[in-house]
C-alpha positions as CSV (number, residue, x, y, z in Angstrom):
1,M,77.1,97.4,121.1
2,E,74.2,96.1,119.3
3,Q,73.6,99.7,117.3
4,M,77.0,99.9,116.7
5,N,77.3,96.5,114.6
6,Q,74.2,98.0,113.0
7,E,76.1,100.8,112.1
8,I,79.2,99.1,111.2
9,E,76.8,96.5,108.6
10,L,75.1,99.7,107.6
11,D,77.7,101.4,106.3
12,L,79.2,99.0,104.8
13,R,75.8,98.2,102.6
14,E,76.1,101.7,101.6
15,L,79.4,100.9,100.7
16,I,79.1,98.2,98.9
17,Y,75.9,99.4,97.4
18,I,78.7,103.0,96.6
19,I,80.7,100.4,94.4
20,R,78.2,97.9,92.9
21,R,76.8,102.0,91.4
22,R,79.3,102.7,89.9
23,L,80.9,99.6,89.2
24,W,81.1,99.8,85.3
25,L,83.5,102.4,85.9
26,I,85.4,100.5,87.5
27,I,85.7,97.3,84.7
28,L,86.6,100.3,82.6
29,V,88.9,101.1,84.3
30,T,90.9,98.4,84.9
31,I,90.4,97.0,81.4
32,L,91.9,100.6,79.6
33,A,94.9,100.5,82.4
34,V,95.8,96.8,81.8
35,G,95.4,97.1,77.9
36,S,97.5,99.9,77.9
37,S,99.9,98.5,79.6
38,G,99.9,95.4,77.5
39,V,100.1,97.5,74.2
40,I,103.2,99.5,75.9
41,S,105.4,96.1,76.9
42,F,104.6,94.4,73.7
43,F,104.4,97.1,71.4
44,V,106.5,100.2,72.4
45,L,109.1,98.9,75.4
46,E,112.0,97.1,73.4
47,P,113.3,94.2,74.5
48,I,116.4,93.8,76.7
49,Y,119.0,91.2,76.5
50,K,121.5,90.5,79.6
51,A,124.4,88.2,78.6
52,S,126.6,86.8,81.6
53,T,129.9,85.6,81.9
54,T,132.4,83.9,85.2
55,I,135.4,84.6,86.3
56,M,137.8,83.2,89.0
57,V,140.0,85.9,90.9
58,G,142.7,85.1,92.9
59,K,145.0,86.6,95.1
60,P,148.1,88.9,93.6
61,A,151.2,87.3,93.9
62,D,152.7,89.6,96.5
63,Y,150.5,88.0,98.8
64,I,151.7,84.0,98.8
65,E,154.3,83.3,101.4
66,G,156.6,81.2,100.2
67,N,154.8,79.8,97.2
68,Q,152.1,77.4,99.8
69,L,148.7,78.0,99.7
70,Q,147.6,79.2,103.0
71,I,144.3,78.7,105.4
72,Q,143.4,82.1,105.1
73,D,144.2,82.6,101.7
74,L,139.9,81.8,100.6
75,N,138.8,84.6,102.8
76,L,141.4,86.8,101.3
77,N,140.6,86.1,98.0
78,Q,136.6,87.2,98.3
79,R,137.1,90.1,99.9
80,L,139.5,90.7,96.7
81,A,136.8,89.5,94.7
82,R,135.1,93.1,95.5
83,T,137.7,94.8,94.8
84,Y,137.7,93.5,91.5
85,G,134.4,94.2,90.7
86,E,135.0,98.0,91.7
87,I,138.3,97.5,88.5
88,V,135.2,96.1,86.0
89,K,133.7,98.8,86.7
90,S,136.6,101.4,86.2
91,R,136.6,104.1,83.9
92,R,139.5,103.0,82.7
93,V,138.1,99.2,81.8
94,S,135.2,101.0,80.3
95,E,136.7,102.9,78.0
96,D,139.4,100.1,75.9
97,V,136.1,98.1,75.3
98,I,134.4,100.7,73.9
99,S,137.4,101.8,71.8
100,Q,137.9,98.2,71.4
101,L,134.4,97.2,70.0
102,K,134.0,101.0,68.3
103,L,130.7,101.0,71.1
104,N,128.5,104.4,70.6
105,L,128.8,105.2,74.2
106,T,130.4,106.9,76.4
107,P,131.7,104.9,79.7
108,Q,129.5,105.9,82.2
109,Q,126.9,104.5,79.8
110,L,128.5,101.1,80.0
111,K,128.9,101.1,83.4
112,S,125.2,101.6,83.9
113,K,125.0,97.8,81.2
114,T,127.5,96.4,83.4
115,S,126.6,94.3,86.7
116,V,128.9,92.7,88.7
117,D,127.2,89.7,91.0
118,L,129.7,88.4,93.8
119,V,129.3,84.6,94.5
120,K,129.0,84.0,98.0
121,D,131.3,81.9,99.7
122,T,133.2,81.8,96.2
123,E,135.7,82.8,94.3
124,F,133.8,83.6,91.2
125,I,132.6,86.9,89.7
126,T,130.2,87.2,87.4
127,I,129.8,90.3,84.9
128,S,126.9,90.5,83.3
129,V,125.8,92.5,80.7
130,T,122.5,94.4,79.2
131,D,122.1,95.7,75.8
132,T,118.7,95.4,73.1
133,N,120.8,93.5,71.1
134,P,121.1,89.3,72.4
135,E,124.4,89.3,70.3
136,R,125.4,92.7,71.6
137,A,125.3,92.5,74.7
138,A,127.9,89.0,74.3
139,I,130.2,90.3,72.4
140,I,131.0,93.3,75.6
141,A,130.5,90.7,78.3
142,N,133.3,89.1,77.0
143,K,135.2,91.9,75.8
144,V,134.8,92.9,79.4
145,A,136.1,90.0,81.2
146,E,139.0,90.0,78.7
147,V,140.4,94.2,78.8
148,F,139.6,93.4,82.7
149,R,141.9,89.9,82.8
150,D,144.3,91.9,81.2
151,R,144.3,94.8,83.8
152,V,143.8,93.8,86.2
153,M,147.1,91.5,85.9
154,D,148.8,95.2,85.8
155,I,147.0,97.4,88.8
156,M,147.5,94.7,91.2
157,K,150.0,92.3,90.1
158,V,147.8,88.9,89.9
159,D,148.2,86.5,87.4
160,N,145.4,84.0,88.4
161,V,142.4,84.9,86.7
162,Q,140.8,82.5,84.3
163,V,137.2,83.0,82.3
164,L,135.2,80.2,83.2
165,D,132.3,80.4,80.9
166,D,132.5,82.9,78.3
167,A,128.7,84.9,77.7
168,I,126.8,83.2,74.8
169,V,124.1,84.8,72.8
170,P,121.0,85.0,74.9
171,T,117.5,84.1,73.7
172,S,114.9,85.8,76.0
173,H,115.1,89.2,77.1
174,I,114.5,89.5,80.9
175,K,112.5,92.8,80.4
176,P,109.4,93.9,79.4
177,R,108.3,90.6,81.5
178,P,104.2,91.7,79.9
179,S,103.0,89.6,82.7
180,L,104.0,91.5,85.6
181,N,103.2,95.1,83.9
182,M,99.6,94.4,82.9
183,A,99.1,92.7,86.6
184,I,100.5,95.3,88.9
185,A,98.3,98.2,85.9
186,G,95.1,96.0,87.2
187,A,96.2,96.6,90.3
188,L,96.8,100.4,90.4
189,G,93.9,100.7,88.0
190,M,91.8,99.3,90.2
191,M,93.0,101.1,92.8
192,V,92.1,104.3,90.9
193,S,88.6,103.6,89.9
194,I,87.5,103.1,93.1
195,F,89.2,106.2,94.9
196,I,87.3,107.6,92.1
197,V,83.7,106.2,92.5
198,F,83.6,107.7,96.5
199,L,85.6,110.9,95.1
200,L,82.5,111.5,92.4
201,E,79.8,109.9,95.4
202,Y,81.3,112.4,98.2
203,L,81.6,115.3,95.0
204,D,77.4,114.1,94.2
205,S,74.9,116.1,97.0
206,T,71.7,114.8,95.0
207,I,69.0,112.8,96.9
208,K,68.3,109.8,95.0
209,T,66.6,107.3,97.5
210,P,64.5,107.5,101.1
211,G,67.7,106.6,102.9
212,D,68.5,110.1,101.6
213,V,66.2,112.2,102.6
214,E,66.0,111.0,106.3
215,K,70.2,110.6,106.6
216,Y,71.1,114.4,105.0
217,L,67.6,116.8,106.0
218,G,66.5,114.5,108.9
219,L,63.6,114.4,108.0
220,N,61.2,111.8,108.8
221,V,59.2,110.1,104.6
222,I,55.9,109.9,105.3
223,G,54.9,108.3,101.4
224,T,57.0,108.3,97.7
225,I,55.7,108.5,95.0
226,P,55.8,105.6,92.4
227,I,57.1,105.5,88.3
228,M,54.6,104.7,86.7
229,Q,55.2,102.2,83.6
230,D,54.1,103.2,80.4
231,S,51.6,99.9,79.7
């Protein structure tokens, strides 16, 4: 047991020695990774802005019995909210928005910019649009809500759709996130550099210390010749 502990301690010391010997490489690669990520985040990637509008959706008139509110109405409206979410991202709504705003986008591209979130345990849905232009993001989000409100009346025969909050122009972007990107790049750079260090050590077959002679050649070291410094 004691011998095993000694071997573990020896291996640990050897690993530390390997890392310390090429610590400069680890630091250099990590700094380069963080620096590159920062340059890309600040100067290359376009900022992405997000604008959101909130809509309250009711149930179609066909579901109303005797014009009285039933106890299951809220649950029904929550289930219908998922259907409304699909209508928001439908091709018909996208084509109308593109046509009215004269956007240089395809319906699929607009769909990729649009997200619909169901507010848990409520009748509300949030329509969000991302774009590199904050004003355009708000305009598109409001137009999607407007077209949806008109279309859902035709498709679902519902007339109780209300826009609670119009989308406003966002003042800050959601992407890129330089701090997060640089932190991830730093961690990846450190891991890659450590891997390179151990790979170089594995490929290096030169004998550098008396310990290497005993370890790799199985010979006892009788003596060493010290390096003399010029006086």
